[in-house]
N, C-alpha and C positions, 0 to 999 in steps of 0.2 A: 830389653831386659828390662827389671822390676822399676818403678819410679820411686822415692826417698820423699819428705819430709825432709829437709832438715833444718835445726834449730839453736840461735845465741840465746841465752836467757839470762839475765841479771838474779841471782839469787841472793838472799839474807847466806851470810857464810854462818852466823852464829846457828842456821836452820835445816843444817842440813840435811837431818832426822826426816826435820815435817814438808821438804823438797822432796826424800826421795818419797814419805809414804804419800802421799800427794803421788804421783809418779805409777807409782805399785796398784793401786785404788782405779788409775787408770788403767788399766789391764785388762781384764771382760771383756769392756765398753770395745774398747781396741779390735780385742777379736772377735768379736760379737761381729764388727764393723768388715773385715775387712782383711786387716790389719796384721799380720807377718812374724812380726819384731820390734822390741822398742829399745834403746838401747838409750842407755841418763850416763852423763862424762860429765864428770865435778872439776871444775880450773883445779891445776896443777907447778905448770909453765905455762903462765899468759901475763909474757911482756911487754913492755910496754914498747911501741912506736915511735919512729921520727914522726911521722905522718897518718899514720893507723894501725890500727891497734884491735884487736876482740874484745878491751876495756871500752874503749870509742866508738864500740860498734854498738854498744849499749846503752852508753855514757855509765856504766858501773862508779858506784859511787863504791866512797873507802869500808866501809863494811860491809860487801857484796862481790861475789865470787863469778865468773863467769860458767856457764855450764853448755855445752854441745851434747850436742842429742840432736836425733832421730830416729825415725819410721816407717818404712820398710812397709810397701806395697806391693800387690804383684805390681798393679797399672794405676793411669793417671787416674781411669774411670773409675775403678772402684776407690780411692782416696777421695775425690770429688763427688761421689755415692757419699761415703763416710760422715763428711764434713756439712752434707744434707741432713744426715738424720740427728748429729749432733746435735746441730740447734737445733732441731724439733723434741727431743730429747727431754725429757724434763731429770731422769737419771742423774744431769749431766752440768744440774747448775755448780758454780763455783761454791764456796762456800765466801762468804763477805772479805775476811782475810787470810793474806795470800803468802806463799812465803818468795813469792816473787814481788816485780810490780810483773805486769801484761802490756801495761803501756806503752815498754821499751823495747818486750821482747822479739826480735826475728827471725822472721821464718822466711819458708817459697818449698816453694817447688821442682826440681831435677829428676830427669829420666837419668837411669843410668847411662853410663860409653863406655868402662872400663871396670871391670873388676877383675883380678886374678886373687888367687891364692884356697887353700882350703881354707881359711878360718879354723871357725874352737872358743874356746873361754878367751873374752879379754882380759889382760891382762893390764895394757896401756894405750891412750889411742893420740894420735896425732893428727886435729885438724886444720882444714885450712878451707880458705875464700878467696877467691880471687876474677879477678875483672877477666875477659877473653877477648879480643877482640874474634866481631864477628863474622869472619871472613879465615878464620882458624880456626874453625875447630876441628878441620879435620887432622892438625896438623895438632892441637892440644891433645888429640883423645894416642895421639901417634908418639909422643912425649910421654906420655899416662902413661901407655903399655913400655916403654921401654926404662921408665923409671917402675914403673911397677914393680920387672924384674928384678932392677937390683935393691930394694926393700925386702924384695923376698930372699936375694939371695943373700941378703945382710940380716935374717933371724923376723924380716913379718912377717906373719899370717895373712892379712890380706892388706889390699887397697882395691880401695874404692874410689871413682872421680864420676859425681853427676853435673849433667849439662843444664843450665838452667831453665825453665819450661811456663814455670809459673811463682814467680819473682814481683809480688807487689812491691807498692809503694808507701808507708806509712806516712803516719803522724809526725812520729814523732824520731824512728828508728828505720831501719832497711837494709839487706842484704847490698843497695844499689849504693844506699853512702856509705855506705858499712867499709867498700872499696872503689870508691869514689866511678862507678861506671856511667859511664859518659854511653850518650847515642854511636850506635851499633858496634856497643857490647855485651858479654852477656855473662849471665855472676857466675859460676867455677861453683862448689862446696863438695867437697872429697876430706876424706880419712884414711891413715895409715893404723892398721887393731896386730898390738905385740901383744906378745904371751907375758911378758912382765915390764917395771921396767928396765930393769937392768943390761937385758936384750937390747930394749928400746934404746938406748945410753948409749950404747956401745955397736948399735947398730946404725944409728947418724953417726955421730961422730965418728963413722972411719966412711961415709957418706957424706961429708960434708967435708973429705980429703982424697974424696978424691976422683980422678981423671974427669971420667963417665962420667960427673953430677953437672963439674965445671967445665964440658968442656960444648958439654947437651944444655944451655939454658932454657926453660922454659917458655911458650912461645905466648906468652898474661903479663897483665901491668906490672914488674914487680917491686917497682917503690910504692904502689899502693895493697898485695896484698896482705894476708892477715892470719896468722897465724896459732898454735895454743898446744900446748901438752895437758890432754886431762886422763885421771882416772876414773874408771867407771864406778858405778851407783850401783846401777840397776839395767840387769841384760835380761830382756826374754826372748826366747823364739816363742812365740805368739803360736 
């Protein structure tokens, strides 16, 4: 399967239009470098957690909103090549003022291990990040495939799960810290695409009450997994 770059970004709430404009301006370059799709989703239901959450992951301040986004590449080699090209491309120089704090942006590269559903225009997204024991990779994939079928049966359009293969440690924030991943654990990044929020709300409510979900707990560290609901502000199939 293909390769995903996943991001959590602390963006100024008042600057949503500026953030979207900046992201849209990147499209031609990403297409030139080989990306096939870019999706940017603005935080809608990003709740505070007892131990970890997406706000803490990026050290979000009171006037900031968490953005959940991803870039799809045909493979890791194309993504790595694009990174080198972007560093050398004079057109990629960032402006002095940005609508987000890049020092607190969280990012990583993920091998797509599960993807189910026909897809379509995204109306709402549920995103998640979790720490999974390395020896539970097969169990994680089996569980993800099982749960994907449940989501699709309750109105979701597509479910994607990625296994971390390039998840760097950052100076201020990173995915490993976000979910307290320890030695022998790998960060997983994934999302559920819905046609609209009402379908999502009804589907999630039914799933949370279902015996299938209750009787099949995920093989990851539950107390440190982080979740959020997001409204797409940019979705392009490049």
